[in-house]
C-alpha positions as a Markdown table, in Angstrom:
| # | Residue | x | y | z |
|---|---|---|---|---|
| 1 | Met | 51.4 | 47.1 | 16.7 |
| 2 | Leu | 52.8 | 44.9 | 14.0 |
| 3 | Leu | 53.1 | 46.5 | 10.5 |
| 4 | Arg | 53.9 | 45.5 | 7.0 |
| 5 | Arg | 54.5 | 47.5 | 3.8 |
| 6 | Tyr | 52.0 | 46.9 | 1.0 |
| 7 | Gly | 53.2 | 49.1 | -2.0 |
| 8 | Ala | 52.6 | 52.7 | -1.1 |
| 9 | Asn | 51.0 | 51.9 | 2.3 |
| 10 | Val | 52.0 | 50.5 | 5.7 |
| 11 | Gln | 49.3 | 48.5 | 7.3 |
| 12 | Ser | 48.8 | 46.7 | 10.6 |
| 13 | Val | 48.9 | 42.9 | 10.4 |
| 14 | Glu | 48.7 | 39.8 | 12.5 |
| 15 | Pro | 50.5 | 36.5 | 12.0 |
| 16 | Asn | 48.6 | 33.9 | 10.0 |
| 17 | Phe | 51.0 | 30.9 | 10.1 |
| 18 | Glu | 49.6 | 27.6 | 8.7 |
| 19 | Ala | 51.7 | 24.5 | 7.9 |
| 20 | Arg | 49.4 | 23.3 | 5.2 |
| 21 | Ala | 49.4 | 26.5 | 3.3 |
| 22 | Leu | 51.6 | 27.1 | 0.2 |
| 23 | Asn | 53.1 | 30.1 | 2.0 |
| 24 | Glu | 53.4 | 29.0 | 5.6 |
| 25 | Ile | 54.5 | 32.3 | 7.0 |
| 26 | Ala | 51.9 | 34.9 | 6.1 |
| 27 | Phe | 50.5 | 38.0 | 7.7 |
| 28 | Arg | 46.8 | 39.0 | 7.5 |
| 29 | Arg | 45.8 | 42.7 | 7.5 |
| 30 | Asp | 43.7 | 43.5 | 10.6 |
| 31 | Gln | 42.3 | 46.8 | 9.3 |
| 32 | Gln | 43.4 | 48.5 | 12.6 |
| 33 | His | 46.0 | 51.0 | 11.3 |
| 34 | Ser | 47.1 | 52.2 | 7.9 |
| 35 | Phe | 49.7 | 54.8 | 6.9 |
| 36 | Ala | 50.9 | 56.2 | 3.6 |
| 37 | Ala | 54.5 | 54.8 | 3.3 |
| 38 | Ala | 55.9 | 58.3 | 2.8 |
| 39 | Asp | 54.2 | 59.5 | 6.0 |
| 40 | Phe | 55.4 | 56.5 | 7.9 |
| 41 | Asp | 59.0 | 57.1 | 6.7 |
| 42 | Ala | 58.8 | 60.8 | 7.7 |
| 43 | Glu | 57.1 | 60.3 | 11.1 |
| 44 | Trp | 58.7 | 57.1 | 12.4 |
| 45 | Gln | 62.4 | 56.4 | 13.2 |
| 46 | Arg | 64.0 | 53.0 | 13.4 |
| 47 | Val | 65.4 | 52.4 | 16.9 |
| 48 | Gly | 66.3 | 48.7 | 16.8 |
| 49 | Asp | 65.5 | 45.3 | 15.3 |
| 50 | Val | 64.5 | 41.8 | 16.2 |
| 51 | Thr | 65.3 | 38.6 | 14.3 |
| 52 | Glu | 63.3 | 35.4 | 14.8 |
| 53 | Ser | 63.9 | 32.0 | 13.5 |
| 54 | Gly | 63.7 | 28.5 | 14.9 |
| 55 | Glu | 64.1 | 24.8 | 14.4 |
| 56 | Ala | 62.0 | 21.8 | 15.5 |
| 57 | Gln | 62.2 | 18.1 | 14.9 |
| 58 | Gly | 60.0 | 15.0 | 15.3 |
| 59 | Ser | 58.4 | 12.1 | 13.6 |
| 60 | Ser | 55.3 | 13.8 | 12.2 |
| 61 | His | 56.1 | 16.5 | 9.6 |
| 62 | Asn | 52.8 | 18.4 | 9.9 |
| 63 | Asp | 52.9 | 18.4 | 13.7 |
| 64 | Val | 56.6 | 19.5 | 13.8 |
| 65 | Glu | 56.1 | 22.3 | 11.3 |
| 66 | Gln | 52.9 | 23.6 | 12.8 |
| 67 | Gly | 54.5 | 23.5 | 16.3 |
| 68 | Leu | 57.4 | 25.6 | 15.0 |
| 69 | Leu | 55.1 | 28.1 | 13.3 |
| 70 | Asp | 52.9 | 28.4 | 16.5 |
| 71 | Asp | 56.1 | 29.0 | 18.5 |
| 72 | Leu | 57.3 | 31.6 | 16.0 |
| 73 | Ala | 53.9 | 33.4 | 16.1 |
| 74 | Ala | 53.9 | 33.4 | 19.9 |
| 75 | Arg | 57.4 | 34.9 | 20.0 |
| 76 | Ile | 56.4 | 37.6 | 17.5 |
| 77 | Lys | 53.3 | 38.4 | 19.6 |
| 78 | Ala | 55.5 | 38.6 | 22.7 |
| 79 | His | 57.7 | 41.2 | 21.0 |
| 80 | Val | 54.7 | 43.2 | 20.0 |
| 81 | Ala | 53.3 | 43.0 | 23.6 |
| 82 | Ala | 56.7 | 44.2 | 25.0 |
| 83 | Leu | 56.7 | 47.4 | 22.9 |
| 84 | Glu | 56.4 | 50.8 | 24.7 |
| 85 | Pro | 53.6 | 53.2 | 23.8 |
| 86 | Gly | 54.3 | 54.9 | 20.5 |
| 87 | Glu | 56.4 | 52.0 | 19.1 |
| 88 | Ala | 55.7 | 49.4 | 16.4 |
| 89 | Leu | 57.4 | 46.5 | 14.7 |
| 90 | Leu | 57.7 | 46.6 | 10.9 |
| 91 | Ile | 58.3 | 43.3 | 9.0 |
| 92 | Glu | 61.3 | 44.1 | 6.9 |
| 93 | Asn | 61.5 | 40.9 | 4.8 |
| 94 | Asp | 60.6 | 41.4 | 1.1 |
| 95 | Pro | 58.3 | 39.0 | -0.7 |
| 96 | Gly | 60.1 | 37.3 | -3.5 |
| 97 | Ile | 63.5 | 38.4 | -2.2 |
| 98 | Asp | 64.1 | 37.2 | 1.3 |
| 99 | Trp | 60.6 | 36.1 | 2.6 |
| 100 | Pro | 60.8 | 33.5 | 5.5 |
| 101 | Lys | 59.9 | 30.0 | 4.6 |
| 102 | Ser | 60.0 | 26.7 | 6.4 |
| 103 | Arg | 62.6 | 24.3 | 5.2 |
| 104 | Gln | 62.6 | 20.6 | 5.9 |
| 105 | Leu | 65.3 | 17.9 | 6.1 |
| 106 | Gln | 64.1 | 14.3 | 6.2 |
| 107 | Lys | 66.1 | 11.5 | 7.7 |
| 108 | Asn | 65.6 | 7.8 | 8.0 |
| 109 | Val | 66.1 | 6.5 | 11.6 |
| 110 | Ile | 65.8 | 3.1 | 13.1 |
| 111 | Val | 63.4 | 2.8 | 16.0 |
| 112 | Asp | 62.8 | -0.5 | 17.7 |
| 113 | Gly | 64.4 | -2.2 | 14.6 |
| 114 | Glu | 62.1 | -0.5 | 12.1 |
| 115 | Asn | 62.8 | 2.3 | 9.7 |
| 116 | Arg | 61.1 | 5.6 | 10.6 |
| 117 | Leu | 61.1 | 9.0 | 9.1 |
| 118 | His | 62.5 | 11.9 | 11.2 |
| 119 | Phe | 61.8 | 15.5 | 10.2 |
| 120 | Ile | 63.8 | 18.6 | 11.0 |
| 121 | Val | 62.1 | 21.8 | 10.1 |
| 122 | Ser | 63.6 | 25.3 | 10.3 |
| 123 | Ile | 62.8 | 28.8 | 9.3 |
| 124 | Asp | 65.1 | 30.3 | 6.7 |
| 125 | Pro | 65.7 | 33.2 | 6.2 |
| 126 | Pro | 64.7 | 34.5 | 9.6 |
| 127 | Val | 61.8 | 36.9 | 10.1 |
| 128 | Arg | 63.4 | 40.4 | 10.4 |
| 129 | Leu | 61.4 | 43.0 | 12.4 |
| 130 | Gly | 62.5 | 46.6 | 12.6 |
| 131 | Arg | 61.5 | 48.4 | 15.9 |
| 132 | Tyr | 60.2 | 51.9 | 15.1 |
| 133 | Arg | 59.2 | 54.8 | 17.3 |
| 134 | Arg | 57.0 | 57.6 | 16.3 |
| 135 | Gly | 59.2 | 60.7 | 16.0 |
| 136 | Gly | 57.5 | 62.7 | 18.8 |
| 137 | Ala | 57.2 | 59.8 | 21.2 |
């Protein structure tokens, strides 16, 4: 289960990464689980963490960025699938403070005697996921 804080609640979410969106790295509430933040803090204990980032490069900005986002979403889903019963991952990045964003560097390269653009896309800051276990589990 992947969770995110929304004010006084902690709700389950799923990755919704889209290169053409203003906020490329987003999470959509899936309406599966919801906890009051105070109850979550009282019942769950942090037992570890996971940090995910990445970098990709190529000649088509949109393809490079979407490929990086797809890879990031797949790695996050793999971490969720590897959780033991009674465990969850909580997104610990705060919107407006350290929210992950794709960053781009553009270079001119010469290919077959012609100038071409080459894009390097990375995720900065990384996605921080806290691994939590329900207190009685």
